[in-house]
mmCIF file of the C-alpha atoms, coordinates in Angstrom:
data_MODEL
# 
_entry.id   MODEL 
# 
loop_
_atom_site.group_PDB 
_atom_site.id 
_atom_site.type_symbol 
_atom_site.label_atom_id 
_atom_site.label_alt_id 
_atom_site.label_comp_id 
_atom_site.label_asym_id 
_atom_site.label_entity_id 
_atom_site.label_seq_id 
_atom_site.pdbx_PDB_ins_code 
_atom_site.Cartn_x 
_atom_site.Cartn_y 
_atom_site.Cartn_z 
_atom_site.occupancy 
_atom_site.B_iso_or_equiv 
_atom_site.pdbx_formal_charge 
_atom_site.auth_seq_id 
_atom_site.auth_comp_id 
_atom_site.auth_asym_id 
_atom_site.auth_atom_id 
_atom_site.pdbx_PDB_model_num 
ATOM 1   C CA . MET A 1 1   ? -5.747 44.710 -27.908 1.00 0.00 ? 1   MET A CA 1 
ATOM 2   C CA . SER A 1 2   ? -8.509 41.729 -28.870 1.00 0.00 ? 2   SER A CA 1 
ATOM 3   C CA . ASP A 1 3   ? -9.109 38.933 -27.037 1.00 0.00 ? 3   ASP A CA 1 
ATOM 4   C CA . THR A 1 4   ? -7.914 37.236 -30.189 1.00 0.00 ? 4   THR A CA 1 
ATOM 5   C CA . ALA A 1 5   ? -5.129 38.232 -30.198 1.00 0.00 ? 5   ALA A CA 1 
ATOM 6   C CA . ILE A 1 6   ? -4.528 37.835 -26.267 1.00 0.00 ? 6   ILE A CA 1 
ATOM 7   C CA . LYS A 1 7   ? -5.219 34.232 -26.386 1.00 0.00 ? 7   LYS A CA 1 
ATOM 8   C CA . HIS A 1 8   ? -2.703 33.925 -29.306 1.00 0.00 ? 8   HIS A CA 1 
ATOM 9   C CA . ALA A 1 9   ? -0.113 35.424 -27.473 1.00 0.00 ? 9   ALA A CA 1 
ATOM 10  C CA . SER A 1 10  ? -0.550 33.457 -24.406 1.00 0.00 ? 10  SER A CA 1 
ATOM 11  C CA . VAL A 1 11  ? -0.819 30.354 -26.549 1.00 0.00 ? 11  VAL A CA 1 
ATOM 12  C CA . THR A 1 12  ? 2.208  31.124 -27.909 1.00 0.00 ? 12  THR A CA 1 
ATOM 13  C CA . ALA A 1 13  ? 3.585  32.013 -24.237 1.00 0.00 ? 13  ALA A CA 1 
ATOM 14  C CA . PHE A 1 14  ? 2.814  28.523 -23.012 1.00 0.00 ? 14  PHE A CA 1 
ATOM 15  C CA . THR A 1 15  ? 4.115  27.158 -25.432 1.00 0.00 ? 15  THR A CA 1 
ATOM 16  C CA . MET A 1 16  ? 7.632  28.746 -25.369 1.00 0.00 ? 16  MET A CA 1 
ATOM 17  C CA . ILE A 1 17  ? 7.398  27.825 -21.534 1.00 0.00 ? 17  ILE A CA 1 
ATOM 18  C CA . ALA A 1 18  ? 6.533  24.206 -22.481 1.00 0.00 ? 18  ALA A CA 1 
ATOM 19  C CA . PHE A 1 19  ? 9.539  23.562 -25.049 1.00 0.00 ? 19  PHE A CA 1 
ATOM 20  C CA . ALA A 1 20  ? 11.743 25.205 -22.193 1.00 0.00 ? 20  ALA A CA 1 
ATOM 21  C CA . LEU A 1 21  ? 10.738 23.061 -19.581 1.00 0.00 ? 21  LEU A CA 1 
ATOM 22  C CA . VAL A 1 22  ? 11.098 20.058 -21.708 1.00 0.00 ? 22  VAL A CA 1 
ATOM 23  C CA . GLY A 1 23  ? 14.211 21.425 -22.978 1.00 0.00 ? 23  GLY A CA 1 
ATOM 24  C CA . THR A 1 24  ? 15.999 21.850 -19.567 1.00 0.00 ? 24  THR A CA 1 
ATOM 25  C CA . ALA A 1 25  ? 14.728 18.281 -18.269 1.00 0.00 ? 25  ALA A CA 1 
ATOM 26  C CA . LEU A 1 26  ? 16.355 16.755 -21.339 1.00 0.00 ? 26  LEU A CA 1 
ATOM 27  C CA . LEU A 1 27  ? 19.513 18.458 -20.876 1.00 0.00 ? 27  LEU A CA 1 
ATOM 28  C CA . ALA A 1 28  ? 19.387 17.434 -16.927 1.00 0.00 ? 28  ALA A CA 1 
ATOM 29  C CA . TYR A 1 29  ? 18.396 13.875 -18.214 1.00 0.00 ? 29  TYR A CA 1 
ATOM 30  C CA . ILE A 1 30  ? 21.595 13.352 -20.666 1.00 0.00 ? 30  ILE A CA 1 
ATOM 31  C CA . PHE A 1 31  ? 23.911 15.154 -17.935 1.00 0.00 ? 31  PHE A CA 1 
ATOM 32  C CA . ASN A 1 32  ? 22.791 12.958 -15.148 1.00 0.00 ? 32  ASN A CA 1 
ATOM 33  C CA . ILE A 1 33  ? 23.437 9.703  -17.639 1.00 0.00 ? 33  ILE A CA 1 
ATOM 34  C CA . THR A 1 34  ? 26.764 10.517 -19.037 1.00 0.00 ? 34  THR A CA 1 
ATOM 35  C CA . ARG A 1 35  ? 28.163 12.095 -15.887 1.00 0.00 ? 35  ARG A CA 1 
ATOM 36  C CA . GLU A 1 36  ? 28.965 8.821  -14.739 1.00 0.00 ? 36  GLU A CA 1 
ATOM 37  C CA . PRO A 1 37  ? 30.998 7.847  -17.732 1.00 0.00 ? 37  PRO A CA 1 
ATOM 38  C CA . ILE A 1 38  ? 32.579 10.794 -18.337 1.00 0.00 ? 38  ILE A CA 1 
ATOM 39  C CA . GLU A 1 39  ? 34.011 10.988 -14.580 1.00 0.00 ? 39  GLU A CA 1 
ATOM 40  C CA . LYS A 1 40  ? 35.052 7.233  -15.291 1.00 0.00 ? 40  LYS A CA 1 
ATOM 41  C CA . SER A 1 41  ? 36.343 8.458  -18.311 1.00 0.00 ? 41  SER A CA 1 
ATOM 42  C CA . GLU A 1 42  ? 38.273 11.043 -16.830 1.00 0.00 ? 42  GLU A CA 1 
ATOM 43  C CA . ALA A 1 43  ? 39.586 9.248  -13.523 1.00 0.00 ? 43  ALA A CA 1 
ATOM 44  C CA . GLU A 1 44  ? 41.337 6.782  -16.115 1.00 0.00 ? 44  GLU A CA 1 
ATOM 45  C CA . ALA A 1 45  ? 42.874 9.123  -17.948 1.00 0.00 ? 45  ALA A CA 1 
ATOM 46  C CA . ARG A 1 46  ? 44.578 10.155 -14.782 1.00 0.00 ? 46  ARG A CA 1 
ATOM 47  C CA . ILE A 1 47  ? 45.278 7.272  -13.396 1.00 0.00 ? 47  ILE A CA 1 
ATOM 48  C CA . ALA A 1 48  ? 47.183 6.190  -16.522 1.00 0.00 ? 48  ALA A CA 1 
ATOM 49  C CA . LEU A 1 49  ? 49.299 9.898  -16.279 1.00 0.00 ? 49  LEU A CA 1 
ATOM 50  C CA . PHE A 1 50  ? 50.019 9.163  -12.501 1.00 0.00 ? 50  PHE A CA 1 
ATOM 51  C CA . LYS A 1 51  ? 50.783 5.798  -13.735 1.00 0.00 ? 51  LYS A CA 1 
ATOM 52  C CA . GLN A 1 52  ? 53.912 7.090  -15.282 1.00 0.00 ? 52  GLN A CA 1 
ATOM 53  C CA . ILE A 1 53  ? 55.404 9.108  -12.592 1.00 0.00 ? 53  ILE A CA 1 
ATOM 54  C CA . LEU A 1 54  ? 54.321 6.929  -9.845  1.00 0.00 ? 54  LEU A CA 1 
ATOM 55  C CA . THR A 1 55  ? 54.338 3.081  -11.278 1.00 0.00 ? 55  THR A CA 1 
ATOM 56  C CA . ASP A 1 56  ? 53.469 1.384  -7.856  1.00 0.00 ? 56  ASP A CA 1 
ATOM 57  C CA . GLU A 1 57  ? 50.261 -0.312 -8.327  1.00 0.00 ? 57  GLU A CA 1 
ATOM 58  C CA . LYS A 1 58  ? 49.266 -0.726 -5.056  1.00 0.00 ? 58  LYS A CA 1 
ATOM 59  C CA . TYR A 1 59  ? 47.980 3.060  -5.023  1.00 0.00 ? 59  TYR A CA 1 
ATOM 60  C CA . TYR A 1 60  ? 45.470 3.025  -7.780  1.00 0.00 ? 60  TYR A CA 1 
ATOM 61  C CA . SER A 1 61  ? 42.419 1.096  -6.159  1.00 0.00 ? 61  SER A CA 1 
ATOM 62  C CA . ASN A 1 62  ? 39.483 2.986  -5.546  1.00 0.00 ? 62  ASN A CA 1 
ATOM 63  C CA . SER A 1 63  ? 37.235 0.744  -4.454  1.00 0.00 ? 63  SER A CA 1 
ATOM 64  C CA . ASP A 1 64  ? 35.474 1.269  -1.164  1.00 0.00 ? 64  ASP A CA 1 
ATOM 65  C CA . ARG A 1 65  ? 36.692 -2.303 0.372   1.00 0.00 ? 65  ARG A CA 1 
ATOM 66  C CA . ASP A 1 66  ? 40.353 -0.899 -0.067  1.00 0.00 ? 66  ASP A CA 1 
ATOM 67  C CA . SER A 1 67  ? 42.381 0.403  2.617   1.00 0.00 ? 67  SER A CA 1 
ATOM 68  C CA . ASP A 1 68  ? 42.901 4.432  2.182   1.00 0.00 ? 68  ASP A CA 1 
ATOM 69  C CA . ASP A 1 69  ? 46.319 3.239  0.892   1.00 0.00 ? 69  ASP A CA 1 
ATOM 70  C CA . ASN A 1 70  ? 45.240 2.383  -2.416  1.00 0.00 ? 70  ASN A CA 1 
ATOM 71  C CA . LYS A 1 71  ? 43.060 5.662  -3.032  1.00 0.00 ? 71  LYS A CA 1 
ATOM 72  C CA . LEU A 1 72  ? 45.241 8.549  -4.777  1.00 0.00 ? 72  LEU A CA 1 
ATOM 73  C CA . LEU A 1 73  ? 42.244 9.613  -6.603  1.00 0.00 ? 73  LEU A CA 1 
ATOM 74  C CA . LYS A 1 74  ? 40.666 10.500 -2.957  1.00 0.00 ? 74  LYS A CA 1 
ATOM 75  C CA . ASN A 1 75  ? 43.568 11.336 -0.925  1.00 0.00 ? 75  ASN A CA 1 
ATOM 76  C CA . ILE A 1 76  ? 43.617 14.967 -2.151  1.00 0.00 ? 76  ILE A CA 1 
ATOM 77  C CA . ILE A 1 77  ? 44.982 18.185 -0.619  1.00 0.00 ? 77  ILE A CA 1 
ATOM 78  C CA . GLU A 1 78  ? 44.077 21.262 -2.044  1.00 0.00 ? 78  GLU A CA 1 
ATOM 79  C CA . ILE A 1 79  ? 46.800 23.617 -2.061  1.00 0.00 ? 79  ILE A CA 1 
ATOM 80  C CA . ALA A 1 80  ? 46.141 27.442 -2.215  1.00 0.00 ? 80  ALA A CA 1 
ATOM 81  C CA . PRO A 1 81  ? 48.115 29.800 -4.602  1.00 0.00 ? 81  PRO A CA 1 
ATOM 82  C CA . ASN A 1 82  ? 51.873 29.146 -4.028  1.00 0.00 ? 82  ASN A CA 1 
ATOM 83  C CA . GLU A 1 83  ? 55.315 31.094 -5.178  1.00 0.00 ? 83  GLU A CA 1 
ATOM 84  C CA . LEU A 1 84  ? 57.157 27.828 -5.070  1.00 0.00 ? 84  LEU A CA 1 
ATOM 85  C CA . LEU A 1 85  ? 54.315 25.785 -7.335  1.00 0.00 ? 85  LEU A CA 1 
ATOM 86  C CA . GLY A 1 86  ? 53.800 28.343 -9.570  1.00 0.00 ? 86  GLY A CA 1 
ATOM 87  C CA . ASN A 1 87  ? 49.781 28.179 -9.224  1.00 0.00 ? 87  ASN A CA 1 
ATOM 88  C CA . LYS A 1 88  ? 47.836 31.235 -9.182  1.00 0.00 ? 88  LYS A CA 1 
ATOM 89  C CA . LEU A 1 89  ? 44.442 29.483 -8.492  1.00 0.00 ? 89  LEU A CA 1 
ATOM 90  C CA . PRO A 1 90  ? 43.950 26.193 -5.976  1.00 0.00 ? 90  PRO A CA 1 
ATOM 91  C CA . SER A 1 91  ? 45.715 23.183 -6.944  1.00 0.00 ? 91  SER A CA 1 
ATOM 92  C CA . LYS A 1 92  ? 45.493 20.037 -6.138  1.00 0.00 ? 92  LYS A CA 1 
ATOM 93  C CA . ALA A 1 93  ? 48.054 17.319 -4.114  1.00 0.00 ? 93  ALA A CA 1 
ATOM 94  C CA . TYR A 1 94  ? 47.405 13.495 -4.773  1.00 0.00 ? 94  TYR A CA 1 
ATOM 95  C CA . VAL A 1 95  ? 49.010 11.682 -1.905  1.00 0.00 ? 95  VAL A CA 1 
ATOM 96  C CA . ALA A 1 96  ? 49.906 8.635  -1.873  1.00 0.00 ? 96  ALA A CA 1 
ATOM 97  C CA . LYS A 1 97  ? 50.175 6.336  1.339   1.00 0.00 ? 97  LYS A CA 1 
ATOM 98  C CA . HIS A 1 98  ? 51.632 3.040  2.860   1.00 0.00 ? 98  HIS A CA 1 
ATOM 99  C CA . ASP A 1 99  ? 50.299 1.930  6.486   1.00 0.00 ? 99  ASP A CA 1 
ATOM 100 C CA . HIS A 1 100 ? 48.191 5.076  6.563   1.00 0.00 ? 100 HIS A CA 1 
ATOM 101 C CA . LYS A 1 101 ? 51.295 7.346  6.237   1.00 0.00 ? 101 LYS A CA 1 
ATOM 102 C CA . LEU A 1 102 ? 52.659 9.720  3.020   1.00 0.00 ? 102 LEU A CA 1 
ATOM 103 C CA . ALA A 1 103 ? 54.768 7.543  0.761   1.00 0.00 ? 103 ALA A CA 1 
ATOM 104 C CA . ALA A 1 104 ? 54.394 9.845  -1.843  1.00 0.00 ? 104 ALA A CA 1 
ATOM 105 C CA . VAL A 1 105 ? 52.848 13.011 -3.688  1.00 0.00 ? 105 VAL A CA 1 
ATOM 106 C CA . ILE A 1 106 ? 51.834 14.377 -6.936  1.00 0.00 ? 106 ILE A CA 1 
ATOM 107 C CA . LEU A 1 107 ? 51.769 18.042 -7.495  1.00 0.00 ? 107 LEU A CA 1 
ATOM 108 C CA . GLU A 1 108 ? 50.905 20.560 -9.951  1.00 0.00 ? 108 GLU A CA 1 
ATOM 109 C CA . ALA A 1 109 ? 53.334 23.375 -10.950 1.00 0.00 ? 109 ALA A CA 1 
ATOM 110 C CA . ILE A 1 110 ? 53.692 25.627 -13.383 1.00 0.00 ? 110 ILE A CA 1 
ATOM 111 C CA . ALA A 1 111 ? 56.552 27.472 -14.752 1.00 0.00 ? 111 ALA A CA 1 
ATOM 112 C CA . HIS A 1 112 ? 55.576 30.784 -15.751 1.00 0.00 ? 112 HIS A CA 1 
ATOM 113 C CA . ASP A 1 113 ? 59.007 31.848 -17.081 1.00 0.00 ? 113 ASP A CA 1 
ATOM 114 C CA . GLY A 1 114 ? 58.935 29.028 -20.711 1.00 0.00 ? 114 GLY A CA 1 
ATOM 115 C CA . TYR A 1 115 ? 60.288 30.514 -23.858 1.00 0.00 ? 115 TYR A CA 1 
ATOM 116 C CA . SER A 1 116 ? 56.531 31.061 -25.839 1.00 0.00 ? 116 SER A CA 1 
ATOM 117 C CA . GLY A 1 117 ? 54.007 30.766 -22.120 1.00 0.00 ? 117 GLY A CA 1 
ATOM 118 C CA . ASP A 1 118 ? 53.706 28.852 -19.074 1.00 0.00 ? 118 ASP A CA 1 
ATOM 119 C CA . ILE A 1 119 ? 54.401 25.126 -19.041 1.00 0.00 ? 119 ILE A CA 1 
ATOM 120 C CA . LYS A 1 120 ? 52.322 23.022 -16.648 1.00 0.00 ? 120 LYS A CA 1 
ATOM 121 C CA . LEU A 1 121 ? 53.938 19.924 -14.981 1.00 0.00 ? 121 LEU A CA 1 
ATOM 122 C CA . LEU A 1 122 ? 52.704 17.080 -12.876 1.00 0.00 ? 122 LEU A CA 1 
ATOM 123 C CA . ILE A 1 123 ? 55.479 15.590 -10.218 1.00 0.00 ? 123 ILE A CA 1 
ATOM 124 C CA . ALA A 1 124 ? 55.697 13.170 -7.867  1.00 0.00 ? 124 ALA A CA 1 
ATOM 125 C CA . ILE A 1 125 ? 57.812 13.239 -5.169  1.00 0.00 ? 125 ILE A CA 1 
ATOM 126 C CA . ARG A 1 126 ? 58.753 10.444 -2.744  1.00 0.00 ? 126 ARG A CA 1 
ATOM 127 C CA . ALA A 1 127 ? 58.443 10.469 1.376   1.00 0.00 ? 127 ALA A CA 1 
ATOM 128 C CA . ASP A 1 128 ? 62.200 10.872 0.911   1.00 0.00 ? 128 ASP A CA 1 
ATOM 129 C CA . GLY A 1 129 ? 62.211 14.042 -1.254  1.00 0.00 ? 129 GLY A CA 1 
ATOM 130 C CA . SER A 1 130 ? 63.642 12.183 -4.356  1.00 0.00 ? 130 SER A CA 1 
ATOM 131 C CA . VAL A 1 131 ? 61.669 13.030 -7.502  1.00 0.00 ? 131 VAL A CA 1 
ATOM 132 C CA . SER A 1 132 ? 59.765 9.524  -9.098  1.00 0.00 ? 132 SER A CA 1 
ATOM 133 C CA . GLY A 1 133 ? 58.857 11.142 -12.357 1.00 0.00 ? 133 GLY A CA 1 
ATOM 134 C CA . VAL A 1 134 ? 57.814 14.440 -13.724 1.00 0.00 ? 134 VAL A CA 1 
ATOM 135 C CA . ARG A 1 135 ? 55.338 14.717 -17.207 1.00 0.00 ? 135 ARG A CA 1 
ATOM 136 C CA . VAL A 1 136 ? 54.769 17.932 -19.013 1.00 0.00 ? 136 VAL A CA 1 
ATOM 137 C CA . LEU A 1 137 ? 50.783 18.709 -18.643 1.00 0.00 ? 137 LEU A CA 1 
ATOM 138 C CA . ALA A 1 138 ? 50.470 21.727 -21.511 1.00 0.00 ? 138 ALA A CA 1 
ATOM 139 C CA . HIS A 1 139 ? 53.113 23.546 -22.845 1.00 0.00 ? 139 HIS A CA 1 
ATOM 140 C CA . LYS A 1 140 ? 53.916 26.101 -25.991 1.00 0.00 ? 140 LYS A CA 1 
ATOM 141 C CA . GLU A 1 141 ? 57.173 25.649 -26.836 1.00 0.00 ? 141 GLU A CA 1 
ATOM 142 C CA . THR A 1 142 ? 58.484 25.870 -30.466 1.00 0.00 ? 142 THR A CA 1 
ATOM 143 C CA . PRO A 1 143 ? 57.680 22.486 -32.095 1.00 0.00 ? 143 PRO A CA 1 
ATOM 144 C CA . GLY A 1 144 ? 60.628 20.635 -33.575 1.00 0.00 ? 144 GLY A CA 1 
ATOM 145 C CA . LEU A 1 145 ? 62.506 22.827 -30.788 1.00 0.00 ? 145 LEU A CA 1 
ATOM 146 C CA . GLY A 1 146 ? 61.750 23.558 -27.107 1.00 0.00 ? 146 GLY A CA 1 
ATOM 147 C CA . ASP A 1 147 ? 59.101 20.883 -27.340 1.00 0.00 ? 147 ASP A CA 1 
ATOM 148 C CA . TYR A 1 148 ? 61.568 17.821 -26.521 1.00 0.00 ? 148 TYR A CA 1 
ATOM 149 C CA . ILE A 1 149 ? 60.695 18.352 -22.960 1.00 0.00 ? 149 ILE A CA 1 
ATOM 150 C CA . ASP A 1 150 ? 57.565 16.339 -23.757 1.00 0.00 ? 150 ASP A CA 1 
ATOM 151 C CA . ILE A 1 151 ? 58.050 13.109 -22.965 1.00 0.00 ? 151 ILE A CA 1 
ATOM 152 C CA . ALA A 1 152 ? 55.614 12.631 -26.565 1.00 0.00 ? 152 ALA A CA 1 
ATOM 153 C CA . HIS A 1 153 ? 58.994 14.132 -28.278 1.00 0.00 ? 153 HIS A CA 1 
ATOM 154 C CA . GLY A 1 154 ? 62.053 12.920 -26.337 1.00 0.00 ? 154 GLY A CA 1 
ATOM 155 C CA . ASP A 1 155 ? 62.889 11.520 -22.785 1.00 0.00 ? 155 ASP A CA 1 
ATOM 156 C CA . TRP A 1 156 ? 64.800 14.055 -21.358 1.00 0.00 ? 156 TRP A CA 1 
ATOM 157 C CA . ILE A 1 157 ? 62.402 14.850 -18.625 1.00 0.00 ? 157 ILE A CA 1 
ATOM 158 C CA . LYS A 1 158 ? 63.318 11.049 -17.831 1.00 0.00 ? 158 LYS A CA 1 
ATOM 159 C CA . LEU A 1 159 ? 66.764 12.941 -16.455 1.00 0.00 ? 159 LEU A CA 1 
ATOM 160 C CA . PHE A 1 160 ? 64.680 13.795 -13.211 1.00 0.00 ? 160 PHE A CA 1 
ATOM 161 C CA . ASN A 1 161 ? 63.800 10.388 -12.216 1.00 0.00 ? 161 ASN A CA 1 
ATOM 162 C CA . ASN A 1 162 ? 65.289 9.810  -8.831  1.00 0.00 ? 162 ASN A CA 1 
ATOM 163 C CA . GLU A 1 163 ? 66.903 13.534 -8.779  1.00 0.00 ? 163 GLU A CA 1 
ATOM 164 C CA . SER A 1 164 ? 66.626 15.258 -5.138  1.00 0.00 ? 164 SER A CA 1 
ATOM 165 C CA . VAL A 1 165 ? 67.699 18.364 -3.734  1.00 0.00 ? 165 VAL A CA 1 
ATOM 166 C CA . GLU A 1 166 ? 70.403 15.778 -1.184  1.00 0.00 ? 166 GLU A CA 1 
ATOM 167 C CA . LYS A 1 167 ? 71.615 14.297 -4.390  1.00 0.00 ? 167 LYS A CA 1 
ATOM 168 C CA . THR A 1 168 ? 72.115 17.314 -6.528  1.00 0.00 ? 168 THR A CA 1 
ATOM 169 C CA . PRO A 1 169 ? 72.267 20.631 -4.122  1.00 0.00 ? 169 PRO A CA 1 
ATOM 170 C CA . ALA A 1 170 ? 69.778 23.546 -5.141  1.00 0.00 ? 170 ALA A CA 1 
ATOM 171 C CA . GLU A 1 171 ? 72.697 25.158 -6.791  1.00 0.00 ? 171 GLU A CA 1 
ATOM 172 C CA . GLN A 1 172 ? 73.639 22.163 -9.502  1.00 0.00 ? 172 GLN A CA 1 
ATOM 173 C CA . TRP A 1 173 ? 69.769 22.785 -10.215 1.00 0.00 ? 173 TRP A CA 1 
ATOM 174 C CA . LYS A 1 174 ? 70.825 24.613 -13.760 1.00 0.00 ? 174 LYS A CA 1 
ATOM 175 C CA . VAL A 1 175 ? 71.385 23.533 -17.113 1.00 0.00 ? 175 VAL A CA 1 
ATOM 176 C CA . LYS A 1 176 ? 74.958 23.024 -18.115 1.00 0.00 ? 176 LYS A CA 1 
ATOM 177 C CA . LYS A 1 177 ? 74.945 25.945 -20.069 1.00 0.00 ? 177 LYS A CA 1 
ATOM 178 C CA . ASP A 1 178 ? 74.364 27.904 -16.874 1.00 0.00 ? 178 ASP A CA 1 
ATOM 179 C CA . GLY A 1 179 ? 76.958 25.810 -14.666 1.00 0.00 ? 179 GLY A CA 1 
ATOM 180 C CA . GLY A 1 180 ? 74.307 23.291 -13.725 1.00 0.00 ? 180 GLY A CA 1 
ATOM 181 C CA . LYS A 1 181 ? 73.826 19.716 -14.028 1.00 0.00 ? 181 LYS A CA 1 
ATOM 182 C CA . PHE A 1 182 ? 71.342 18.816 -16.594 1.00 0.00 ? 182 PHE A CA 1 
ATOM 183 C CA . ASP A 1 183 ? 71.901 18.664 -20.090 1.00 0.00 ? 183 ASP A CA 1 
ATOM 184 C CA . TYR A 1 184 ? 69.809 20.393 -22.771 1.00 0.00 ? 184 TYR A CA 1 
ATOM 185 C CA . MET A 1 185 ? 69.688 20.717 -26.506 1.00 0.00 ? 185 MET A CA 1 
ATOM 186 C CA . ALA A 1 186 ? 71.514 23.524 -27.959 1.00 0.00 ? 186 ALA A CA 1 
ATOM 187 C CA . GLY A 1 187 ? 69.468 26.199 -29.377 1.00 0.00 ? 187 GLY A CA 1 
ATOM 188 C CA . ALA A 1 188 ? 66.459 25.923 -27.078 1.00 0.00 ? 188 ALA A CA 1 
ATOM 189 C CA . THR A 1 189 ? 68.024 26.474 -23.210 1.00 0.00 ? 189 THR A CA 1 
ATOM 190 C CA . ILE A 1 190 ? 65.261 28.993 -21.549 1.00 0.00 ? 190 ILE A CA 1 
ATOM 191 C CA . THR A 1 191 ? 62.400 26.116 -22.075 1.00 0.00 ? 191 THR A CA 1 
ATOM 192 C CA . PRO A 1 192 ? 64.563 23.335 -20.072 1.00 0.00 ? 192 PRO A CA 1 
ATOM 193 C CA . ARG A 1 193 ? 65.783 26.162 -17.882 1.00 0.00 ? 193 ARG A CA 1 
ATOM 194 C CA . ALA A 1 194 ? 62.187 26.829 -16.794 1.00 0.00 ? 194 ALA A CA 1 
ATOM 195 C CA . VAL A 1 195 ? 61.756 23.168 -16.465 1.00 0.00 ? 195 VAL A CA 1 
ATOM 196 C CA . VAL A 1 196 ? 64.464 22.910 -13.910 1.00 0.00 ? 196 VAL A CA 1 
ATOM 197 C CA . LYS A 1 197 ? 64.121 25.768 -12.076 1.00 0.00 ? 197 LYS A CA 1 
ATOM 198 C CA . ALA A 1 198 ? 60.109 24.860 -11.856 1.00 0.00 ? 198 ALA A CA 1 
ATOM 199 C CA . ILE A 1 199 ? 61.092 20.998 -10.219 1.00 0.00 ? 199 ILE A CA 1 
ATOM 200 C CA . LEU A 1 200 ? 63.663 22.481 -8.034  1.00 0.00 ? 200 LEU A CA 1 
ATOM 201 C CA . LYS A 1 201 ? 61.033 24.515 -6.546  1.00 0.00 ? 201 LYS A CA 1 
ATOM 202 C CA . SER A 1 202 ? 58.532 21.865 -6.132  1.00 0.00 ? 202 SER A CA 1 
ATOM 203 C CA . LEU A 1 203 ? 60.915 19.550 -4.135  1.00 0.00 ? 203 LEU A CA 1 
ATOM 204 C CA . GLN A 1 204 ? 61.648 22.487 -1.908  1.00 0.00 ? 204 GLN A CA 1 
ATOM 205 C CA . PHE A 1 205 ? 58.136 23.349 -1.843  1.00 0.00 ? 205 PHE A CA 1 
ATOM 206 C CA . PHE A 1 206 ? 57.343 19.694 -0.555  1.00 0.00 ? 206 PHE A CA 1 
ATOM 207 C CA . GLU A 1 207 ? 60.279 19.942 2.022   1.00 0.00 ? 207 GLU A CA 1 
ATOM 208 C CA . GLN A 1 208 ? 59.156 23.036 3.269   1.00 0.00 ? 208 GLN A CA 1 
ATOM 209 C CA . ASN A 1 209 ? 55.211 21.493 3.834   1.00 0.00 ? 209 ASN A CA 1 
ATOM 210 C CA . LYS A 1 210 ? 55.876 17.993 4.265   1.00 0.00 ? 210 LYS A CA 1 
ATOM 211 C CA . HIS A 1 211 ? 54.931 18.099 8.080   1.00 0.00 ? 211 HIS A CA 1 
ATOM 212 C CA . MET A 1 212 ? 51.327 19.767 6.757   1.00 0.00 ? 212 MET A CA 1 
ATOM 213 C CA . LEU A 1 213 ? 51.234 16.904 4.219   1.00 0.00 ? 213 LEU A CA 1 
ATOM 214 C CA . GLU A 1 214 ? 51.314 14.307 6.678   1.00 0.00 ? 214 GLU A CA 1 
ATOM 215 C CA . GLN A 1 215 ? 49.450 15.964 9.175   1.00 0.00 ? 215 GLN A CA 1 
ATOM 216 C CA . ASN A 1 216 ? 46.859 15.699 6.882   1.00 0.00 ? 216 ASN A CA 1 
ATOM 217 C CA . THR A 1 217 ? 47.516 12.382 5.676   1.00 0.00 ? 217 THR A CA 1 
ATOM 218 C CA . GLU A 1 218 ? 46.962 11.273 9.069   1.00 0.00 ? 218 GLU A CA 1 
ATOM 219 C CA . HIS A 1 219 ? 43.922 12.694 9.886   1.00 0.00 ? 219 HIS A CA 1 
ATOM 220 C CA . LYS A 1 220 ? 41.753 13.138 7.000   1.00 0.00 ? 220 LYS A CA 1 
ATOM 221 C CA . THR A 1 221 ? 40.671 11.034 4.215   1.00 0.00 ? 221 THR A CA 1 
ATOM 222 C CA . GLY A 1 222 ? 39.039 12.639 1.052   1.00 0.00 ? 222 GLY A CA 1 
ATOM 223 C CA . HIS A 1 223 ? 39.708 16.583 0.860   1.00 0.00 ? 223 HIS A CA 1 
ATOM 224 C CA . GLY A 1 224 ? 42.015 18.551 2.960   1.00 0.00 ? 224 GLY A CA 1 
ATOM 225 C CA . SER A 1 225 ? 43.296 22.016 2.694   1.00 0.00 ? 225 SER A CA 1 
ATOM 226 C CA . ALA A 1 226 ? 46.933 23.445 2.602   1.00 0.00 ? 226 ALA A CA 1 
ATOM 227 C CA . PRO A 1 227 ? 47.859 27.057 3.426   1.00 0.00 ? 227 PRO A CA 1 
ATOM 228 C CA . GLU A 1 228 ? 48.494 29.935 1.091   1.00 0.00 ? 228 GLU A CA 1 
ATOM 229 C CA . HIS A 1 229 ? 52.405 30.820 0.930   1.00 0.00 ? 229 HIS A CA 1 
ATOM 230 C CA . LYS A 1 230 ? 53.316 33.837 1.543   1.00 0.00 ? 230 LYS A CA 1 
ATOM 231 C CA . SER A 1 231 ? 56.845 35.425 0.747   1.00 0.00 ? 231 SER A CA 1 
ATOM 232 C CA . GLU A 1 232 ? 59.390 36.404 3.225   1.00 0.00 ? 232 GLU A CA 1 
ATOM 233 C CA . HIS A 1 233 ? 60.682 38.469 1.059   1.00 0.00 ? 233 HIS A CA 1 
ATOM 234 C CA . LYS A 1 234 ? 60.514 42.069 1.207   1.00 0.00 ? 234 LYS A CA 1 
ATOM 235 C CA . ASP A 1 235 ? 60.252 45.371 -1.819  1.00 0.00 ? 235 ASP A CA 1 
# 
């Protein structure tokens, strides 16, 4: 190879490296200047959703000057995969406090037996085991039929407000067609059946893990963790 060709190849390589470095630096700069606004926007959207199911404003301040009672987005416990919640990957529990004690928890749950696939839920449960509110985060149910579980398409999901296993025994946590308590839309029973079961299992998870949640609440701020749930059933 001639000296001219080597020189040309070297110049081309250095030019490409320079462009790569400049491009990387530019991307890093854009990421850094946009990260905070994006995180703030995501936090605001999450809080807006949380306020639909846990309405007390006292839980939502993120100021460092405020008590830990007010930092719902910072009082987080990681929940390992758990059969009752249906999470195959770690999920988050957001803990609301009052006087540094557990007042409520917001859980993420998944019903895997929807008509068209998984139904992802956000469930707020008070310390006394009653439901503060439920919202559907994501689903693929049939438009105009099974999608009435979504607050955007009706108030059915509000049936669970203030419900509990103490108020309604576990055997009654079924749609009326199955001999239970909860209404449903004719022609669409699989979808509400899945949601009812998922909410009941979330209440059972809370009851079984309340002590763990309280311990994390009393002794930790920021991120804690919950142990993985292992089924006691044998094949």
